[in-house]
C-alpha positions as CSV (number, residue, x, y, z in Angstrom):
1,M,-51.6,24.1,107.6
2,A,-49.8,27.5,108.3
3,R,-46.2,27.7,107.4
4,R,-43.9,27.6,110.4
5,R,-42.1,31.0,111.0
6,E,-38.4,30.9,110.5
7,K,-36.4,31.3,113.7
8,G,-34.9,34.8,114.0
9,S,-37.2,36.3,111.4
10,G,-39.1,38.4,113.9
11,T,-42.8,38.6,114.9
12,V,-45.7,41.0,114.4
13,Y,-48.3,41.2,117.2
14,E,-51.1,43.4,118.5
15,Y,-50.7,44.8,122.0
16,P,-52.9,45.3,123.9
17,K,-55.2,42.8,122.3
18,G,-58.0,44.4,120.4
19,S,-56.4,47.9,120.7
20,G,-55.5,48.1,117.0
21,V,-51.9,49.0,118.0
22,W,-49.4,46.7,116.2
23,W,-45.8,46.0,116.9
24,A,-43.0,44.4,114.9
25,K,-40.2,42.8,116.9
26,M,-36.9,41.4,115.7
27,P,-34.2,39.7,117.8
28,D,-30.7,41.3,117.9
29,D,-27.9,39.1,116.5
30,S,-25.5,40.0,119.3
31,G,-27.9,38.8,122.0
32,N,-29.0,42.2,123.2
33,A,-32.7,43.1,123.7
34,P,-34.8,42.8,120.6
35,R,-35.6,45.8,118.4
36,K,-39.2,46.9,118.3
37,W,-41.2,49.1,116.0
38,R,-44.7,50.4,116.3
39,V,-46.6,49.9,113.0
40,S,-50.1,50.7,111.8
41,S,-51.1,47.2,110.7
42,K,-50.0,43.6,110.7
43,E,-49.2,43.9,106.9
44,E,-47.0,46.9,107.5
45,G,-45.2,45.1,110.3
46,R,-44.5,42.1,108.1
47,A,-43.2,44.3,105.3
48,L,-41.0,46.1,107.7
49,L,-39.5,42.8,109.0
50,R,-38.9,41.6,105.5
51,D,-36.9,44.8,104.8
52,K,-34.9,44.4,108.0
53,L,-34.1,40.8,107.2
54,R,-33.0,41.7,103.7
55,E,-30.7,44.4,105.2
56,R,-29.3,41.9,107.6
57,D,-28.6,39.4,104.9
58,D,-27.0,42.1,102.8
59,G,-24.6,42.9,105.6
60,V,-26.3,46.1,106.8
61,H,-25.8,46.6,110.6
62,V,-29.0,46.7,112.6
63,A,-28.1,48.6,115.8
64,Q,-29.7,47.6,119.1
65,R,-30.7,51.2,119.5
66,P,-31.6,53.2,116.4
67,V,-28.9,55.8,115.6
68,T,-30.3,59.3,115.1
69,L,-28.9,61.7,112.5
70,N,-27.7,63.9,115.3
71,Q,-25.5,61.0,116.7
72,Q,-24.2,60.3,113.2
73,L,-23.3,63.9,112.5
74,H,-21.4,64.1,115.8
75,Y,-19.6,60.8,115.0
76,W,-18.7,62.2,111.5
77,L,-17.5,65.5,112.8
78,H,-15.3,64.3,115.6
79,E,-14.2,60.8,114.7
80,V,-14.2,60.5,110.9
81,I,-13.2,63.6,109.0
82,D,-9.6,64.8,109.1
83,V,-9.7,68.5,108.5
84,K,-8.4,71.8,109.9
85,A,-10.0,73.0,113.1
86,T,-11.5,76.0,111.2
87,T,-13.1,73.7,108.6
88,R,-14.5,71.4,111.3
89,E,-15.9,74.5,113.1
90,D,-17.6,75.5,109.8
91,Y,-19.1,72.1,109.3
92,A,-20.3,72.0,112.9
93,Q,-22.1,75.4,112.4
94,V,-23.8,74.1,109.3
95,C,-25.0,71.0,111.2
96,Q,-26.3,72.9,114.2
97,A,-28.0,75.7,112.2
98,R,-29.3,73.9,109.1
99,I,-29.6,70.2,109.8
100,V,-30.1,69.3,113.4
101,P,-33.1,71.6,114.1
102,Y,-35.0,69.8,111.3
103,L,-33.7,66.3,111.1
104,G,-31.5,65.7,114.2
105,S,-33.9,63.4,116.1
106,T,-34.7,61.4,113.0
107,R,-33.4,57.8,112.9
108,L,-31.0,57.0,110.1
109,D,-33.3,54.2,108.9
110,A,-36.2,56.7,108.7
111,L,-34.3,59.2,106.5
112,H,-35.9,58.5,103.1
113,P,-35.6,60.7,100.0
114,P,-39.0,62.4,100.6
115,V,-37.8,63.4,104.0
116,I,-34.6,64.9,102.5
117,R,-36.6,66.8,99.8
118,R,-39.0,68.2,102.4
119,W,-36.0,69.4,104.5
120,M,-34.5,71.1,101.5
121,R,-37.8,72.8,100.7
122,N,-37.9,74.2,104.2
123,L,-34.3,75.5,103.9
124,S,-35.0,77.0,100.5
125,N,-37.8,79.2,102.1
126,Q,-35.2,80.7,104.4
127,Y,-31.8,80.6,102.8
128,A,-30.0,81.3,99.5
129,P,-29.5,78.4,97.1
130,N,-25.7,78.1,97.8
131,T,-26.4,77.9,101.6
132,V,-28.9,75.1,101.0
133,R,-26.4,73.3,98.7
134,N,-23.6,73.6,101.4
135,A,-25.9,72.0,104.0
136,F,-26.9,69.2,101.6
137,V,-23.2,68.5,100.8
138,V,-22.5,68.1,104.6
139,L,-25.5,65.9,105.1
140,R,-24.6,63.7,102.2
141,A,-21.0,63.2,103.4
142,A,-22.1,62.2,106.9
143,L,-24.7,59.7,105.5
144,Q,-22.2,58.2,103.1
145,V,-20.1,57.2,106.1
146,A,-23.1,55.4,107.5
147,V,-23.4,53.6,104.1
148,N,-19.7,52.7,104.1
149,E,-19.9,51.3,107.6
150,R,-23.1,49.3,106.8
151,M,-25.4,51.4,109.0
152,L,-27.4,52.2,105.9
153,K,-28.0,50.2,102.8
154,F,-28.0,53.2,100.6
155,N,-27.6,57.0,100.9
156,P,-31.0,58.6,100.9
157,T,-29.5,61.7,99.3
158,D,-28.7,59.7,96.1
159,G,-30.6,61.0,93.1
160,I,-31.5,64.3,94.8
161,K,-30.2,67.3,93.1
162,P,-29.5,70.3,95.4
163,P,-30.1,73.8,94.2
164,G,-27.2,75.1,92.1
165,G,-27.2,78.8,92.8
166,A,-25.4,81.3,90.7
167,Q,-21.7,81.6,91.5
168,R,-21.0,85.2,92.6
169,E,-18.4,86.8,90.4
170,S,-15.5,88.6,92.0
171,Y,-15.3,92.3,91.4
172,A,-12.0,93.9,90.5
173,L,-11.5,97.6,91.3
174,T,-9.8,99.7,88.7
175,A,-6.8,101.8,89.7
176,D,-9.1,104.8,89.9
177,E,-11.7,103.0,92.1
178,A,-8.9,101.7,94.4
179,Q,-7.7,105.3,94.9
180,R,-11.2,106.5,95.7
181,L,-11.4,103.8,98.4
182,L,-8.0,104.8,99.8
183,R,-9.1,108.5,99.9
184,A,-12.3,107.4,101.8
185,V,-10.2,105.9,104.6
186,E,-7.3,108.4,104.6
187,G,-6.4,109.4,108.1
188,H,-8.1,106.4,109.7
189,R,-6.2,103.9,111.8
190,L,-6.9,101.1,109.3
191,Y,-5.7,103.0,106.2
192,A,-2.5,100.9,106.1
193,L,-4.5,97.7,106.2
194,Y,-6.5,98.8,103.1
195,F,-3.3,99.9,101.3
196,V,-1.5,96.7,102.0
197,A,-4.6,94.6,101.0
198,L,-4.9,96.5,97.6
199,V,-1.2,96.2,96.7
200,S,-0.4,92.7,98.1
201,G,-3.6,90.7,97.7
202,M,-3.2,89.3,101.2
203,R,-6.3,87.5,102.6
204,E,-8.4,89.0,105.3
205,G,-7.2,86.4,107.9
206,E,-3.6,87.0,106.9
207,L,-3.9,90.7,107.4
208,I,-5.7,90.4,110.7
209,G,-3.1,87.9,111.9
210,L,0.0,89.7,110.6
211,R,2.6,90.4,113.4
212,W,5.4,93.0,113.4
213,P,8.2,90.3,113.6
214,N,7.0,89.1,110.2
215,V,7.3,92.6,108.6
216,D,10.9,93.3,107.6
217,L,11.3,96.9,106.4
218,V,15.1,96.3,105.9
219,Q,14.8,93.2,103.7
220,R,11.6,94.7,102.2
221,E,9.3,91.8,102.6
222,I,6.2,90.6,104.5
223,R,6.4,87.0,105.7
224,I,3.0,85.1,105.7
225,R,3.4,82.5,108.5
226,E,-0.1,82.6,110.2
227,Q,-3.6,83.9,109.9
228,V,-6.5,84.6,112.3
229,Q,-9.7,82.5,112.1
230,L,-12.7,82.6,114.4
231,L,-12.9,79.4,116.4
232,K,-15.6,78.9,119.0
233,N,-16.4,82.6,118.5
234,R,-12.9,83.6,119.5
235,P,-10.1,84.9,117.1
236,Q,-7.2,82.5,117.1
237,H,-3.9,82.3,115.2
238,V,-3.8,79.2,113.0
239,P,-1.5,78.2,110.1
240,P,-2.1,79.7,106.6
241,K,-4.7,78.1,104.3
242,S,-2.2,75.8,102.5
243,K,1.6,75.3,102.1
244,E,1.5,77.6,99.1
245,S,0.0,80.3,101.4
246,V,3.2,80.3,103.4
247,R,5.1,82.9,101.4
248,D,7.2,86.1,101.4
249,I,5.7,89.1,99.7
250,P,8.1,91.8,98.5
251,I,7.3,95.4,99.3
252,D,8.5,98.6,97.8
253,D,9.3,102.1,99.1
254,D,5.6,103.2,99.1
255,I,4.5,100.2,101.2
256,S,7.5,100.6,103.5
257,A,6.6,104.3,104.1
258,V,2.9,103.5,104.8
259,L,3.9,100.7,107.3
260,Q,6.5,102.9,109.0
261,Q,4.0,105.7,109.5
262,H,1.4,103.1,110.7
263,W,4.0,101.7,113.2
264,E,4.6,105.2,114.6
265,Y,0.8,105.9,114.9
266,Q,0.5,102.6,116.8
267,Q,3.1,103.6,119.3
268,D,1.1,106.7,120.1
269,E,-2.1,104.6,120.3
270,R,-0.4,102.2,122.7
271,V,0.6,105.1,125.0
272,R,-2.9,106.6,124.9
273,M,-4.6,103.3,125.8
274,E,-2.1,102.7,128.7
275,E,-3.2,99.6,130.8
276,E,-6.1,98.9,128.4
277,W,-3.7,97.9,125.7
278,H,-3.1,94.1,125.3
279,E,0.1,93.5,123.4
280,H,0.0,90.9,120.7
281,L,2.5,92.4,118.3
282,L,-0.2,92.7,115.7
283,V,0.2,95.0,112.8
284,F,-3.5,95.7,112.4
285,P,-5.0,95.1,115.8
286,S,-8.2,96.4,117.5
287,M,-8.0,99.7,119.4
288,V,-6.8,97.8,122.4
289,G,-4.2,95.6,120.7
290,T,-6.2,92.4,120.5
291,P,-7.0,90.7,117.2
292,L,-9.4,92.7,115.0
293,R,-12.8,91.1,114.7
294,A,-13.6,90.4,111.1
295,R,-17.2,91.6,111.5
296,N,-15.9,95.0,112.7
297,L,-13.6,95.2,109.7
298,I,-16.4,94.4,107.4
299,R,-18.6,97.0,109.0
300,H,-15.9,99.7,108.5
301,F,-15.4,98.4,104.9
302,K,-19.1,98.9,104.1
303,T,-18.9,102.5,105.4
304,A,-15.8,103.2,103.3
305,L,-17.5,101.9,100.2
306,R,-20.4,104.3,100.7
307,R,-18.0,107.2,101.2
308,A,-16.1,106.2,98.1
309,G,-19.3,105.9,96.0
310,L,-18.5,102.2,95.3
311,P,-21.0,99.3,95.1
312,E,-21.9,98.3,98.7
313,N,-22.3,94.7,97.8
314,L,-18.5,94.4,97.3
315,R,-16.8,91.9,99.6
316,F,-13.5,92.6,101.4
317,H,-12.1,89.6,99.5
318,D,-12.7,91.6,96.3
319,L,-9.7,93.7,97.3
320,R,-7.5,90.6,96.9
321,H,-9.1,90.0,93.5
322,S,-8.4,93.7,92.6
323,A,-4.7,93.4,93.6
324,G,-4.3,90.4,91.3
325,S,-6.0,92.1,88.4
326,L,-3.9,95.3,88.8
327,M,-0.7,93.2,88.9
328,L,-1.6,91.5,85.6
329,A,-2.7,94.8,84.0
330,D,0.7,96.2,85.0
331,G,2.4,93.3,83.1
332,V,3.4,91.1,86.1
333,P,3.9,87.5,84.9
334,L,1.1,85.1,85.8
335,T,3.5,82.9,87.7
336,D,4.7,85.7,89.9
337,V,1.1,86.8,90.6
338,S,0.3,83.3,91.6
339,K,3.2,83.2,94.1
340,I,2.4,86.6,95.5
341,L,-1.2,85.6,96.1
342,G,-0.3,82.2,97.5
343,H,-2.5,80.2,95.1
344,S,-2.0,76.4,95.0
345,S,-1.0,76.5,91.3
346,V,-0.7,78.8,88.3
347,A,-3.7,77.1,86.8
348,V,-5.8,78.3,89.7
349,T,-4.6,81.9,89.1
350,A,-5.3,81.6,85.4
351,S,-8.8,80.3,86.0
352,I,-9.6,83.1,88.4
353,Y,-8.2,85.9,86.3
354,A,-9.0,84.4,82.9
355,H,-10.5,87.6,81.6
356,S,-7.6,89.8,82.8
357,Y,-5.1,87.3,81.5
358,T,-6.8,87.2,78.0
359,E,-6.9,91.0,77.8
360,N,-3.2,91.2,78.6
361,K,-2.3,88.6,76.0
362,R,-4.4,90.6,73.5
363,K,-2.5,93.8,74.4
364,A,0.8,91.9,74.0
365,I,-0.2,90.7,70.4
366,A,-1.4,94.2,69.6
367,G,2.0,95.6,70.7
368,V,3.9,93.3,68.4
369,T,1.7,94.1,65.4
370,R,2.0,97.8,66.2
371,R,5.8,97.5,66.2
372,L,5.6,95.7,62.8
373,R,3.5,98.4,61.3
374,Q,5.8,101.1,62.6
375,A,8.8,99.2,61.2
376,A,7.0,98.8,57.8
377,S,6.1,102.4,57.6
378,G,9.7,103.3,58.4
379,D,10.8,101.4,55.3
380,H,8.9,103.6,52.9
């Protein structure tokens, strides 16, 4: 005698009869319409129902309508994570460009490890390892929320190792190379921006967002209170990167002179542009006074590198790294360099400039031994 099927355990049936098309159906605990899956055979349907019952018994939520990855990513982006608007925008771009086109319509319960690996292989054929890794990290975080909220029994990214990718090392210009770069932009309206970047180590967004009220030529300081970031493809002023990034940078006579000359040039530029000028009180604006687009700055930076005979693969961020290295080479204490650059801690500065810091300590020891030798030779 056949064993009676347990109530609520679901059923597997062929429909239409004789068609070879099988369906697995399971009632919804909340009283909504049953969930239904198309399967290839009666055996596959029974196996599927066993898995679903096991998930239900383990406390995994079985939704009335299957949640797609696209829905989960939207939920994670807009209702779960608590990050700055710029970071959320970055995550959203990763989702839309690297995840949704490949996996967006896939149900969460159909995201198995082989699916994830196939997606990563597709990405690896188009993007650098670090780009693939960043997309994997975003996907993993969104799926972990589904696990935490019992939408999934386990994270399908578990056990999958994303490509590592070699970390690009920062390049520090020597004093001679920095001068070559400055000579290449001499006379250009952005000369002062390059000069300030090389001597202060300000970030790209901090330079673009700097306003004249935060430049005090009397007290000799630049106050970092905001930066410009691209949000929804529009430059917007936002708070600095961190609380340590809010800082006052001392300036000397040379910086003051460059900024004073730049201010005078900007007044002439404002008059020339007449009604086309849009006043934002920016120190380094576009030719019409609006926030300078980062991509336009990078385009000019690449041209300047060619003129200076410097490697064209340098990033604008390398000017910040160069400033820190030049400060340390000049004997500025590590703690002061850390504060000027706005790092979160001295340890961060030490890790970034480990080579420069080690060289400076070696020079300091050599200086002591040299003095001892000189003193010893003076005794004879």
